All heavy atoms as a GROMACS GRO file, in nm:
protein
  623
    1MET      N    1  10.825   8.953  11.762
    1MET     CA    2  10.792   8.919  11.625
    1MET      C    3  10.687   9.018  11.575
    1MET      O    4  10.585   9.039  11.639
    1MET     CB    5  10.740   8.776  11.615
    1MET     CG    6  10.709   8.735  11.474
    1MET     SD    7  10.649   8.565  11.456
    1MET     CE    8  10.790   8.472  11.506
    2LYS      N    9  10.712   9.078  11.462
    2LYS     CA   10  10.622   9.176  11.402
    2LYS      C   11  10.548   9.116  11.284
    2LYS      O   12  10.598   9.023  11.220
    2LYS     CB   13  10.701   9.298  11.356
    2LYS     CG   14  10.773   9.368  11.469
    2LYS     CD   15  10.864   9.475  11.417
    2LYS     CE   16  10.939   9.536  11.534
    2LYS     NZ   17  11.051   9.615  11.494
    3THR      N   18  10.432   9.170  11.255
    3THR     CA   19  10.359   9.134  11.134
    3THR      C   20  10.373   9.251  11.038
    3THR      O   21  10.336   9.364  11.071
    3THR     CB   22  10.210   9.107  11.164
    3THR    OG1   23  10.203   8.998  11.256
    3THR    CG2   24  10.135   9.071  11.037
    4VAL      N   25  10.428   9.222  10.920
    4VAL     CA   26  10.462   9.326  10.824
    4VAL      C   27  10.402   9.292  10.688
    4VAL      O   28  10.410   9.178  10.643
    4VAL     CB   29  10.616   9.338  10.810
    4VAL    CG1   30  10.654   9.450  10.718
    4VAL    CG2   31  10.682   9.355  10.946
    5LEU      N   32  10.343   9.391  10.622
    5LEU     CA   33  10.292   9.377  10.486
    5LEU      C   34  10.389   9.448  10.393
    5LEU      O   35  10.417   9.567  10.410
    5LEU     CB   36  10.153   9.439  10.473
    5LEU     CG   37  10.098   9.458  10.331
    5LEU    CD1   38  10.078   9.324  10.262
    5LEU    CD2   39   9.968   9.537  10.335
    6ILE      N   40  10.442   9.374  10.296
    6ILE     CA   41  10.533   9.432  10.197
    6ILE      C   42  10.464   9.425  10.061
    6ILE      O   43  10.436   9.316  10.010
    6ILE     CB   44  10.668   9.357  10.191
    6ILE    CG1   45  10.734   9.352  10.329
    6ILE    CG2   46  10.760   9.420  10.087
    6ILE    CD1   47  10.776   9.486  10.385
    7THR      N   48  10.436   9.541  10.004
    7THR     CA   49  10.377   9.544   9.870
    7THR      C   50  10.489   9.536   9.767
    7THR      O   51  10.604   9.575   9.794
    7THR     CB   52  10.295   9.673   9.848
    7THR    OG1   53  10.378   9.787   9.867
    7THR    CG2   54  10.177   9.678   9.944
    8GLY      N   55  10.456   9.483   9.651
    8GLY     CA   56  10.558   9.467   9.547
    8GLY      C   57  10.669   9.373   9.590
    8GLY      O   58  10.786   9.395   9.561
    9ALA      N   59  10.632   9.267   9.660
    9ALA     CA   60  10.729   9.180   9.725
    9ALA      C   61  10.783   9.069   9.636
    9ALA      O   62  10.859   8.985   9.683
    9ALA     CB   63  10.667   9.118   9.850
   10THR      N   64  10.747   9.067   9.509
   10THR     CA   65  10.792   8.956   9.423
   10THR      C   66  10.922   8.986   9.348
   10THR      O   67  10.978   8.896   9.285
   10THR     CB   68  10.683   8.917   9.322
   10THR    OG1   69  10.648   9.032   9.244
   10THR    CG2   70  10.560   8.862   9.394
   11ASP      N   71  10.969   9.110   9.354
   11ASP     CA   72  11.098   9.141   9.292
   11ASP      C   73  11.151   9.275   9.342
   11ASP      O   74  11.084   9.344   9.419
   11ASP     CB   75  11.092   9.138   9.139
   11ASP     CG   76  10.985   9.230   9.080
   11ASP    OD1   77  10.949   9.330   9.143
   11ASP    OD2   78  10.937   9.198   8.971
   12GLY      N   79  11.271   9.308   9.301
   12GLY     CA   80  11.329   9.438   9.332
   12GLY      C   81  11.343   9.467   9.480
   12GLY      O   82  11.372   9.380   9.562
   13ILE      N   83  11.320   9.593   9.514
   13ILE     CA   84  11.336   9.639   9.652
   13ILE      C   85  11.240   9.567   9.746
   13ILE      O   86  11.277   9.534   9.859
   13ILE     CB   87  11.315   9.792   9.660
   13ILE    CG1   88  11.428   9.864   9.586
   13ILE    CG2   89  11.308   9.839   9.806
   13ILE    CD1   90  11.404  10.012   9.567
   14GLY      N   91  11.118   9.540   9.700
   14GLY     CA   92  11.022   9.470   9.785
   14GLY      C   93  11.072   9.332   9.825
   14GLY      O   94  11.066   9.294   9.942
   15LEU      N   95  11.124   9.258   9.730
   15LEU     CA   96  11.175   9.123   9.759
   15LEU      C   97  11.296   9.129   9.850
   15LEU      O   98  11.309   9.049   9.943
   15LEU     CB   99  11.208   9.049   9.629
   15LEU     CG  100  11.260   8.907   9.644
   15LEU    CD1  101  11.164   8.819   9.724
   15LEU    CD2  102  11.288   8.846   9.508
   16GLU      N  103  11.385   9.224   9.826
   16GLU     CA  104  11.503   9.237   9.913
   16GLU      C  105  11.462   9.274  10.055
   16GLU      O  106  11.523   9.227  10.152
   16GLU     CB  107  11.600   9.340   9.855
   16GLU     CG  108  11.665   9.294   9.724
   16GLU     CD  109  11.733   9.159   9.734
   16GLU    OE1  110  11.809   9.135   9.831
   16GLU    OE2  111  11.711   9.074   9.644
   17THR      N  112  11.359   9.356  10.070
   17THR     CA  113  11.308   9.390  10.202
   17THR      C  114  11.253   9.267  10.272
   17THR      O  115  11.278   9.245  10.392
   17THR     CB  116  11.200   9.500  10.192
   17THR    OG1  117  11.257   9.614  10.126
   17THR    CG2  118  11.148   9.540  10.329
   18VAL      N  119  11.179   9.186  10.198
   18VAL     CA  120  11.125   9.061  10.255
   18VAL      C  121  11.238   8.971  10.302
   18VAL      O  122  11.231   8.913  10.411
   18VAL     CB  123  11.035   8.989  10.153
   18VAL    CG1  124  10.996   8.851  10.203
   18VAL    CG2  125  10.911   9.070  10.122
   19LYS      N  126  11.342   8.959  10.224
   19LYS     CA  127  11.455   8.874  10.262
   19LYS      C  128  11.521   8.925  10.390
   19LYS      O  129  11.557   8.846  10.478
   19LYS     CB  130  11.557   8.866  10.149
   19LYS     CG  131  11.508   8.787  10.030
   19LYS     CD  132  11.611   8.792   9.918
   19LYS     CE  133  11.566   8.716   9.796
   19LYS     NZ  134  11.666   8.725   9.686
   20MET      N  135  11.538   9.056  10.400
   20MET     CA  136  11.598   9.115  10.519
   20MET      C  137  11.513   9.085  10.643
   20MET      O  138  11.564   9.044  10.747
   20MET     CB  139  11.613   9.266  10.501
   20MET     CG  140  11.678   9.337  10.617
   20MET     SD  141  11.684   9.516  10.595
   20MET     CE  142  11.510   9.555  10.608
   21LEU      N  143  11.381   9.102  10.630
   21LEU     CA  144  11.291   9.074  10.742
   21LEU      C  145  11.282   8.925  10.770
   21LEU      O  146  11.264   8.884  10.885
   21LEU     CB  147  11.152   9.132  10.713
   21LEU     CG  148  11.145   9.285  10.709
   21LEU    CD1  149  11.010   9.329  10.652
   21LEU    CD2  150  11.169   9.344  10.846
   22GLY      N  151  11.292   8.844  10.665
   22GLY     CA  152  11.287   8.699  10.682
   22GLY      C  153  11.397   8.647  10.772
   22GLY      O  154  11.378   8.553  10.850
   23LYS      N  155  11.512   8.710  10.766
   23LYS     CA  156  11.625   8.671  10.852
   23LYS      C  157  11.597   8.698  10.998
   23LYS      O  158  11.657   8.638  11.086
   23LYS     CB  159  11.751   8.747  10.811
   23LYS     CG  160  11.804   8.711  10.675
   23LYS     CD  161  11.922   8.799  10.639
   23LYS     CE  162  11.966   8.776  10.496
   23LYS     NZ  163  12.075   8.866  10.457
   24GLU      N  164  11.503   8.791  11.026
   24GLU     CA  165  11.476   8.833  11.162
   24GLU      C  166  11.359   8.759  11.227
   24GLU      O  167  11.328   8.782  11.344
   24GLU     CB  168  11.447   8.984  11.164
   24GLU     CG  169  11.566   9.066  11.118
   24GLU     CD  170  11.537   9.214  11.110
   24GLU    OE1  171  11.424   9.256  11.143
   24GLU    OE2  172  11.627   9.288  11.069
   25GLY      N  173  11.292   8.671  11.154
   25GLY     CA  174  11.188   8.587  11.213
   25GLY      C  175  11.053   8.654  11.234
   25GLY      O  176  10.991   8.634  11.337
   26HIS      N  177  11.008   8.730  11.137
   26HIS     CA  178  10.879   8.800  11.148
   26HIS      C  179  10.768   8.726  11.074
   26HIS      O  180  10.792   8.635  10.997
   26HIS     CB  181  10.892   8.942  11.090
   26HIS     CG  182  10.989   9.026  11.164
   26HIS    ND1  183  10.970   9.069  11.293
   26HIS    CD2  184  11.110   9.076  11.126
   26HIS    CE1  185  11.072   9.142  11.332
   26HIS    NE2  186  11.160   9.148  11.233
   27ASN      N  187  10.644   8.769  11.098
   27ASN     CA  188  10.528   8.728  11.018
   27ASN      C  189  10.522   8.825  10.900
   27ASN      O  190  10.503   8.945  10.922
   27ASN     CB  191  10.399   8.739  11.099
   27ASN     CG  192  10.398   8.647  11.218
   27ASN    OD1  193  10.437   8.532  11.210
   27ASN    ND2  194  10.353   8.698  11.331
   28ILE      N  195  10.537   8.775  10.781
   28ILE     CA  196  10.548   8.862  10.665
   28ILE      C  197  10.437   8.831  10.565
   28ILE      O  198  10.420   8.715  10.525
   28ILE     CB  199  10.686   8.848  10.598
   28ILE    CG1  200  10.796   8.876  10.701
   28ILE    CG2  201  10.698   8.941  10.478
   28ILE    CD1  202  10.935   8.839  10.655
   29ILE      N  203  10.364   8.934  10.528
   29ILE     CA  204  10.261   8.922  10.426
   29ILE      C  205  10.321   8.979  10.299
   29ILE      O  206  10.358   9.097  10.294
   29ILE     CB  207  10.135   9.003  10.464
   29ILE    CG1  208  10.087   8.965  10.605
   29ILE    CG2  209  10.025   8.982  10.361
   29ILE    CD1  210   9.995   9.068  10.668
   30ILE      N  211  10.333   8.895  10.197
   30ILE     CA  212  10.389   8.942  10.071
   30ILE      C  213  10.276   8.971   9.973
   30ILE      O  214  10.178   8.898   9.966
   30ILE     CB  215  10.492   8.843  10.011
   30ILE    CG1  216  10.430   8.706   9.984
   30ILE    CG2  217  10.613   8.830  10.104
   30ILE    CD1  218  10.521   8.611   9.908
   31HIS      N  219  10.290   9.078   9.900
   31HIS     CA  220  10.190   9.119   9.801
   31HIS      C  221  10.254   9.118   9.663
   31HIS      O  222  10.372   9.150   9.646
   31HIS     CB  223  10.139   9.260   9.830
   31HIS     CG  224  10.086   9.328   9.708
   31HIS    ND1  225  10.165   9.409   9.629
   31HIS    CD2  226   9.966   9.321   9.646
   31HIS    CE1  227  10.094   9.450   9.526
   31HIS    NE2  228   9.974   9.398   9.534
   32GLY      N  229  10.172   9.082   9.564
   32GLY     CA  230  10.213   9.090   9.424
   32GLY      C  231  10.092   9.084   9.335
   32GLY      O  232   9.980   9.056   9.381
   33ARG      N  233  10.112   9.109   9.206
   33ARG     CA  234  10.001   9.105   9.110
   33ARG      C  235   9.976   8.966   9.054
   33ARG      O  236   9.866   8.933   9.015
   33ARG     CB  237  10.028   9.201   8.994
   33ARG     CG  238  10.011   9.346   9.033
   33ARG     CD  239  10.033   9.434   8.915
   33ARG     NE  240  10.176   9.431   8.882
   33ARG     CZ  241  10.231   9.492   8.779
   33ARG    NH1  242  10.155   9.561   8.696
   33ARG    NH2  243  10.360   9.485   8.758
   34SER      N  244  10.082   8.884   9.049
   34SER     CA  245  10.072   8.752   8.988
   34SER      C  246  10.064   8.643   9.094
   34SER      O  247  10.157   8.627   9.175
   34SER     CB  248  10.194   8.726   8.900
   34SER     OG  249  10.206   8.590   8.866
   35LYS      N  250   9.954   8.567   9.096
   35LYS     CA  251   9.938   8.459   9.193
   35LYS      C  252  10.046   8.353   9.176
   35LYS      O  253  10.102   8.305   9.275
   35LYS     CB  254   9.800   8.395   9.180
   35LYS     CG  255   9.782   8.277   9.276
   35LYS     CD  256   9.642   8.260   9.320
   35LYS     CE  257   9.619   8.140   9.405
   35LYS     NZ  258   9.714   8.111   9.510
   36ALA      N  259  10.078   8.318   9.052
   36ALA     CA  260  10.180   8.217   9.027
   36ALA      C  261  10.316   8.262   9.081
   36ALA      O  262  10.388   8.184   9.147
   36ALA     CB  263  10.190   8.186   8.878
   37LYS      N  264  10.351   8.385   9.056
   37LYS     CA  265  10.479   8.438   9.104
   37LYS      C  266  10.481   8.444   9.257
   37LYS      O  267  10.580   8.409   9.320
   37LYS     CB  268  10.503   8.576   9.045
   37LYS     CG  269  10.645   8.623   9.052
   37LYS     CD  270  10.662   8.750   8.966
   37LYS     CE  271  10.805   8.794   8.966
   37LYS     NZ  272  10.826   8.916   8.887
   38LEU      N  273  10.369   8.486   9.317
   38LEU     CA  274  10.359   8.489   9.463
   38LEU      C  275  10.377   8.350   9.522
   38LEU      O  276  10.450   8.333   9.620
   38LEU     CB  277  10.222   8.543   9.506
   38LEU     CG  278  10.205   8.693   9.514
   38LEU    CD1  279  10.058   8.728   9.530
   38LEU    CD2  280  10.287   8.751   9.627
   39ASP      N  281  10.311   8.252   9.464
   39ASP     CA  282  10.320   8.115   9.516
   39ASP      C  283  10.463   8.063   9.509
   39ASP      O  284  10.512   8.002   9.604
   39ASP     CB  285  10.226   8.022   9.439
   39ASP     CG  286  10.079   8.049   9.467
   39ASP    OD1  287  10.048   8.117   9.568
   39ASP    OD2  288   9.995   8.003   9.387
   40ASN      N  289  10.531   8.088   9.396
   40ASN     CA  290  10.670   8.042   9.381
   40ASN      C  291  10.762   8.110   9.482
   40ASN      O  292  10.845   8.044   9.547
   40ASN     CB  293  10.721   8.070   9.239
   40ASN     CG  294  10.660   7.976   9.137
   40ASN    OD1  295  10.616   7.868   9.170
   40ASN    ND2  296  10.657   8.021   9.014
   41ILE      N  297  10.749   8.240   9.496
   41ILE     CA  298  10.836   8.314   9.587
   41ILE      C  299  10.806   8.279   9.732
   41ILE      O  300  10.898   8.263   9.813
   41ILE     CB  301  10.825   8.466   9.560
   41ILE    CG1  302  10.894   8.495   9.427
   41ILE    CG2  303  10.884   8.548   9.673
   41ILE    CD1  304  10.884   8.635   9.378
   42LYS      N  305  10.679   8.263   9.765
   42LYS     CA  306  10.642   8.225   9.902
   42LYS      C  307  10.708   8.092   9.940
   42LYS      O  308  10.765   8.079  10.048
   42LYS     CB  309  10.490   8.216   9.916
   42LYS     CG  310  10.444   8.178  10.056
   42LYS     CD  311  10.291   8.177  10.062
   42LYS     CE  312  10.240   8.138  10.198
   42LYS     NZ  313  10.236   7.993  10.220
   43GLY      N  314  10.701   7.994   9.850
   43GLY     CA  315  10.764   7.865   9.877
   43GLY      C  316  10.914   7.876   9.897
   43GLY      O  317  10.970   7.815   9.989
   44ALA      N  318  10.979   7.956   9.813
   44ALA     CA  319  11.123   7.974   9.825
   44ALA      C  320  11.159   8.045   9.955
   44ALA      O  321  11.257   8.009  10.023
   44ALA     CB  322  11.176   8.053   9.706
   45LEU      N  323  11.081   8.145   9.993
   45LEU     CA  324  11.107   8.218  10.117
   45LEU      C  325  11.087   8.129  10.238
   45LEU      O  326  11.167   8.133  10.333
   45LEU     CB  327  11.015   8.341  10.126
   45LEU     CG  328  11.044   8.454  10.029
   45LEU    CD1  329  10.928   8.554  10.027
   45LEU    CD2  330  11.176   8.523  10.061
   46GLU      N  331  10.983   8.047  10.237
   46GLU     CA  332  10.957   7.956  10.350
   46GLU      C  333  11.073   7.858  10.367
   46GLU      O  334  11.112   7.828  10.481
   46GLU     CB  335  10.827   7.881  10.328
   46GLU     CG  336  10.705   7.968  10.345
   46GLU     CD  337  10.576   7.903  10.302
   46GLU    OE1  338  10.577   7.812  10.217
   46GLU    OE2  339  10.471   7.947  10.354
   47ALA      N  340  11.129   7.812  10.257
   47ALA     CA  341  11.242   7.719  10.264
   47ALA      C  342  11.369   7.789  10.314
   47ALA      O  343  11.446   7.731  10.390
   47ALA     CB  344  11.267   7.656  10.128
   48GLN      N  345  11.388   7.911  10.272
   48GLN     CA  346  11.511   7.984  10.305
   48GLN      C  347  11.508   8.046  10.445
   48GLN      O  348  11.611   8.059  10.510
   48GLN     CB  349  11.537   8.093  10.202
   48GLN     CG  350  11.673   8.158  10.213
   48GLN     CD  351  11.704   8.249  10.096
   48GLN    OE1  352  11.622   8.270  10.007
   48GLN    NE2  353  11.823   8.303  10.096
   49TYR      N  354  11.388   8.085  10.491
   49TYR     CA  355  11.376   8.154  10.620
   49TYR      C  356  11.272   8.085  10.708
   49TYR      O  357  11.163   8.137  10.731
   49TYR     CB  358  11.338   8.301  10.596
   49TYR     CG  359  11.432   8.373  10.504
   49TYR    CD1  360  11.394   8.402  10.373
   49TYR    CD2  361  11.559   8.410  10.546
   49TYR    CE1  362  11.482   8.466  10.287
   49TYR    CE2  363  11.647   8.474  10.460
   49TYR     CZ  364  11.608   8.502  10.332
   49TYR     OH  365  11.695   8.565  10.246
   50PRO      N  366  11.305   7.967  10.761
   50PRO     CA  367  11.206   7.890  10.837
   50PRO      C  368  11.164   7.954  10.970
   50PRO      O  369  11.060   7.917  11.025
   50PRO     CB  370  11.276   7.756  10.861
   50PRO     CG  371  11.422   7.786  10.848
   50PRO     CD  372  11.433   7.898  10.749
   51ALA      N  373  11.238   8.052  11.018
   51ALA     CA  374  11.201   8.119  11.144
   51ALA      C  375  11.088   8.220  11.122
   51ALA      O  376  11.025   8.262  11.218
   51ALA     CB  377  11.322   8.190  11.204
   52SER      N  378  11.063   8.257  10.999
   52SER     CA  379  10.956   8.351  10.966
   52SER      C  380  10.836   8.276  10.912
   52SER      O  381  10.848   8.164  10.865
   52SER     CB  382  11.004   8.451  10.861
   52SER     OG  383  11.096   8.542  10.915
   53THR      N  384  10.720   8.342  10.918
   53THR     CA  385  10.602   8.287  10.853
   53THR      C  386  10.564   8.382  10.739
   53THR      O  387  10.584   8.503  10.748
   53THR     CB  388  10.483   8.274  10.951
   53THR    OG1  389  10.450   8.402  11.003
   53THR    CG2  390  10.516   8.179  11.065
   54PHE      N  391  10.511   8.324  10.633
   54PHE     CA  392  10.479   8.401  10.514
   54PHE      C  393  10.335   8.374  10.471
   54PHE      O  394  10.290   8.261  10.471
   54PHE     CB  395  10.574   8.364  10.399
   54PHE     CG  396  10.717   8.399  10.428
   54PHE    CD1  397  10.801   8.306  10.487
   54PHE    CD2  398  10.766   8.524  10.400
   54PHE    CE1  399  10.933   8.337  10.515
   54PHE    CE2  400  10.897   8.558  10.429
   54PHE     CZ  401  10.981   8.463  10.486
   55ALA      N  402  10.267   8.481  10.434
   55ALA     CA  403  10.134   8.473  10.375
   55ALA      C  404  10.141   8.556  10.247
   55ALA      O  405  10.216   8.653  10.239
   55ALA     CB  406  10.029   8.528  10.468
   56ALA      N  407  10.062   8.517  10.148
   56ALA     CA  408  10.063   8.589  10.020
   56ALA      C  409   9.925   8.647   9.992
   56ALA      O  410   9.824   8.581  10.015
   56ALA     CB  411  10.104   8.495   9.907
   57VAL      N  412   9.923   8.771   9.944
   57VAL     CA  413   9.799   8.836   9.901
   57VAL      C  414   9.820   8.891   9.761
   57VAL      O  415   9.921   8.955   9.733
   57VAL     CB  416   9.752   8.946   9.998
   57VAL    CG1  417   9.706   8.888  10.129
   57VAL    CG2  418   9.860   9.050  10.023
   58GLN      N  419   9.725   8.862   9.674
   58GLN     CA  420   9.736   8.903   9.535
   58GLN      C  421   9.641   9.019   9.510
   58GLN      O  422   9.525   9.016   9.552
   58GLN     CB  423   9.701   8.784   9.444
   58GLN     CG  424   9.720   8.808   9.297
   58GLN     CD  425   9.596   8.864   9.231
   58GLN    OE1  426   9.484   8.833   9.269
   58GLN    NE2  427   9.615   8.947   9.131
   59ALA      N  428   9.692   9.125   9.446
   59ALA     CA  429   9.609   9.240   9.410
   59ALA      C  430   9.684   9.325   9.309
   59ALA      O  431   9.806   9.335   9.313
   59ALA     CB  432   9.576   9.324   9.533
   60ASP      N  433   9.608   9.388   9.220
   60ASP     CA  434   9.664   9.487   9.128
   60ASP      C  435   9.632   9.623   9.189
   60ASP      O  436   9.517   9.666   9.190
   60ASP     CB  437   9.600   9.472   8.990
   60ASP     CG  438   9.657   9.570   8.888
   60ASP    OD1  439   9.717   9.672   8.929
   60ASP    OD2  440   9.642   9.544   8.768
   61LEU      N  441   9.732   9.688   9.244
   61LEU     CA  442   9.710   9.811   9.318
   61LEU      C  443   9.675   9.929   9.229
   61LEU      O  444   9.644  10.038   9.280
   61LEU     CB  445   9.830   9.843   9.407
   61LEU     CG  446   9.860   9.739   9.515
   61LEU    CD1  447   9.976   9.785   9.603
   61LEU    CD2  448   9.738   9.709   9.599
   62SER      N  449   9.671   9.910   9.098
   62SER     CA  450   9.623  10.015   9.009
   62SER      C  451   9.470  10.008   8.994
   62SER      O  452   9.411  10.096   8.933
   62SER     CB  453   9.690  10.006   8.872
   62SER     OG  454   9.644   9.893   8.800
   63LEU      N  455   9.408   9.904   9.051
   63LEU     CA  456   9.263   9.886   9.046
   63LEU      C  457   9.205   9.909   9.185
   63LEU      O  458   9.237   9.836   9.280
   63LEU     CB  459   9.228   9.746   8.998
   63LEU     CG  460   9.282   9.706   8.861
   63LEU    CD1  461   9.255   9.559   8.834
   63LEU    CD2  462   9.223   9.794   8.753
   64PHE      N  463   9.118  10.009   9.199
   64PHE     CA  464   9.065  10.044   9.330
   64PHE      C  465   8.993   9.928   9.396
   64PHE      O  466   9.005   9.908   9.518
   64PHE     CB  467   8.972  10.167   9.319
   64PHE     CG  468   8.930  10.218   9.453
   64PHE    CD1  469   9.021  10.277   9.539
   64PHE    CD2  470   8.799  10.203   9.496
   64PHE    CE1  471   8.983  10.324   9.664
   64PHE    CE2  472   8.759  10.250   9.621
   64PHE     CZ  473   8.852  10.310   9.704
   65ASP      N  474   8.918   9.848   9.322
   65ASP     CA  475   8.850   9.733   9.380
   65ASP      C  476   8.950   9.634   9.441
   65ASP      O  477   8.923   9.575   9.546
   65ASP     CB  478   8.761   9.664   9.278
   65ASP     CG  479   8.634   9.741   9.247
   65ASP    OD1  480   8.597   9.831   9.326
   65ASP    OD2  481   8.571   9.713   9.144
   66ASP      N  482   9.064   9.614   9.375
   66ASP     CA  483   9.167   9.526   9.430
   66ASP      C  484   9.226   9.583   9.558
   66ASP      O  485   9.254   9.509   9.654
   66ASP     CB  486   9.279   9.502   9.328
   66ASP     CG  487   9.247   9.396   9.226
   66ASP    OD1  488   9.128   9.362   9.209
   66ASP    OD2  489   9.341   9.347   9.160
   67VAL      N  490   9.246   9.714   9.561
   67VAL     CA  491   9.299   9.779   9.681
   67VAL      C  492   9.203   9.759   9.798
   67VAL      O  493   9.245   9.723   9.909
   67VAL     CB  494   9.324   9.930   9.657
   67VAL    CG1  495   9.364  10.000   9.786
   67VAL    CG2  496   9.430   9.950   9.549
   68LYS      N  497   9.074   9.780   9.774
   68LYS     CA  498   8.974   9.761   9.879
   68LYS      C  499   8.973   9.616   9.928
   68LYS      O  500   8.968   9.590  10.048
   68LYS     CB  501   8.835   9.801   9.830
   68LYS     CG  502   8.816   9.949   9.817
   68LYS     CD  503   8.675   9.996   9.787
   68LYS     CE  504   8.583   9.902   9.722
   68LYS     NZ  505   8.454   9.960   9.680
   69GLN      N  506   8.977   9.521   9.834
   69GLN     CA  507   8.975   9.380   9.870
   69GLN      C  508   9.099   9.342   9.951
   69GLN      O  509   9.091   9.266  10.048
   69GLN     CB  510   8.963   9.291   9.747
   69GLN     CG  511   8.956   9.143   9.778
   69GLN     CD  512   8.840   9.107   9.870
   69GLN    OE1  513   8.731   9.162   9.860
   69GLN    NE2  514   8.864   9.016   9.963
   70LEU      N  515   9.213   9.395   9.912
   70LEU     CA  516   9.337   9.369   9.987
   70LEU      C  517   9.323   9.419  10.131
   70LEU      O  518   9.357   9.347  10.225
   70LEU     CB  519   9.455   9.437   9.918
   70LEU     CG  520   9.588   9.430   9.991
   70LEU    CD1  521   9.645   9.289   9.989
   70LEU    CD2  522   9.688   9.527   9.930
   71ALA      N  523   9.272   9.539  10.147
   71ALA     CA  524   9.255   9.596  10.281
   71ALA      C  525   9.158   9.512  10.364
   71ALA      O  526   9.186   9.483  10.483
   71ALA     CB  527   9.205   9.739  10.271
   72VAL      N  528   9.048   9.470  10.306
   72VAL     CA  529   8.950   9.387  10.377
   72VAL      C  530   9.013   9.254  10.418
   72VAL      O  531   8.998   9.210  10.533
   72VAL     CB  532   8.825   9.365  10.289
   72VAL    CG1  533   8.736   9.256  10.346
   72VAL    CG2  534   8.747   9.495  10.273
   73GLU      N  535   9.084   9.192  10.326
   73GLU     CA  536   9.145   9.061  10.354
   73GLU      C  537   9.249   9.070  10.466
   73GLU      O  538   9.250   8.988  10.557
   73GLU     CB  539   9.210   9.009  10.226
   73GLU     CG  540   9.268   8.872  10.237
   73GLU     CD  541   9.326   8.821  10.104
   73GLU    OE1  542   9.288   8.873   9.998
   73GLU    OE2  543   9.410   8.731  10.110
   74VAL      N  544   9.335   9.169  10.458
   74VAL     CA  545   9.439   9.183  10.559
   74VAL      C  546   9.379   9.219  10.695
   74VAL      O  547   9.416   9.161  10.797
   74VAL     CB  548   9.546   9.287  10.515
   74VAL    CG1  549   9.641   9.320  10.628
   74VAL    CG2  550   9.623   9.235  10.394
   75LYS      N  551   9.284   9.309  10.694
   75LYS     CA  552   9.221   9.350  10.821
   75LYS      C  553   9.148   9.234  10.888
   75LYS      O  554   9.147   9.222  11.010
   75LYS     CB  555   9.124   9.466  10.795
   75LYS     CG  556   9.066   9.524  10.919
   75LYS     CD  557   8.978   9.644  10.889
   75LYS     CE  558   8.917   9.699  11.015
   75LYS     NZ  559   8.825   9.809  10.989
   76ALA      N  560   9.088   9.146  10.808
   76ALA     CA  561   9.016   9.032  10.864
   76ALA      C  562   9.109   8.930  10.929
   76ALA      O  563   9.069   8.862  11.024
   76ALA     CB  564   8.934   8.964  10.754
   77LYS      N  565   9.231   8.919  10.880
   77LYS     CA  566   9.322   8.817  10.929
   77LYS      C  567   9.420   8.864  11.035
   77LYS      O  568   9.474   8.784  11.111
   77LYS     CB  569   9.403   8.760  10.812
   77LYS     CG  570   9.320   8.678  10.717
   77LYS     CD  571   9.406   8.621  10.606
   77LYS     CE  572   9.322   8.545  10.506
   77LYS     NZ  573   9.404   8.494  10.394
   78TYR      N  574   9.448   8.995  11.038
   78TYR     CA  575   9.553   9.046  11.126
   78TYR      C  576   9.502   9.160  11.211
   78TYR      O  577   9.436   9.251  11.161
   78TYR     CB  578   9.674   9.092  11.043
   78TYR     CG  579   9.726   8.982  10.956
   78TYR    CD1  580   9.686   8.970  10.824
   78TYR    CD2  581   9.813   8.884  11.007
   78TYR    CE1  582   9.732   8.867  10.743
   78TYR    CE2  583   9.857   8.781  10.927
   78TYR     CZ  584   9.817   8.772  10.796
   78TYR     OH  585   9.861   8.670  10.717
   79LYS      N  586   9.536   9.156  11.339
   79LYS     CA  587   9.490   9.258  11.433
   79LYS      C  588   9.557   9.393  11.404
   79LYS      O  589   9.493   9.497  11.409
   79LYS     CB  590   9.522   9.212  11.573
   79LYS     CG  591   9.441   9.276  11.680
   79LYS     CD  592   9.465   9.208  11.813
   79LYS     CE  593   9.336   9.201  11.888
   79LYS     NZ  594   9.347   9.135  12.015
   80HIS      N  595   9.686   9.388  11.379
   80HIS     CA  596   9.758   9.510  11.346
   80HIS      C  597   9.885   9.476  11.267
   80HIS      O  598   9.932   9.363  11.268
   80HIS     CB  599   9.795   9.589  11.472
   80HIS     CG  600   9.896   9.519  11.559
   80HIS    ND1  601   9.861   9.420  11.646
   80HIS    CD2  602  10.030   9.534  11.568
   80HIS    CE1  603   9.971   9.377  11.709
   80HIS    NE2  604  10.073   9.443  11.662
   81LEU      N  605   9.936   9.576  11.198
   81LEU     CA  606  10.061   9.562  11.123
   81LEU      C  607  10.164   9.655  11.182
   81LEU      O  608  10.131   9.758  11.239
   81LEU     CB  609  10.039   9.599  10.974
   81LEU     CG  610   9.937   9.516  10.897
   81LEU    CD1  611   9.920   9.575  10.757
   81LEU    CD2  612   9.980   9.371  10.890
   82PHE      N  613  10.289   9.621  11.163
   82PHE     CA  614  10.396   9.708  11.209
   82PHE      C  615  10.430   9.801  11.096
   82PHE      O  616  10.436   9.769  10.982
   82PHE     CB  617  10.518   9.627  11.250
   82PHE     CG  618  10.633   9.713  11.290
   82PHE    CD1  619  10.635   9.774  11.414
   82PHE    CD2  620  10.738   9.736  11.202
   82PHE    CE1  621  10.741   9.854  11.450
   82PHE    CE2  622  10.843   9.816  11.238
   82PHE     CZ  623  10.845   9.877  11.362
   0.00000   0.00000   0.00000
């Protein structure tokens, strides 16, 4: 089981990547700009892919302070990412 961070995971290619990994039973950290959208998608993913675990991190990657906070948060919770 791998721990994977997917940025832009609330739609498009990011979401499709999460779904592909969800089928494989990984620990998946999903990122998005909207907390509400992240919460909705996280719940749907947990229901659809019960073999995987999902965590959500919110950040606007166009803002350097958000990028730093995202890195600090992920590093504090996870030993390493794949």
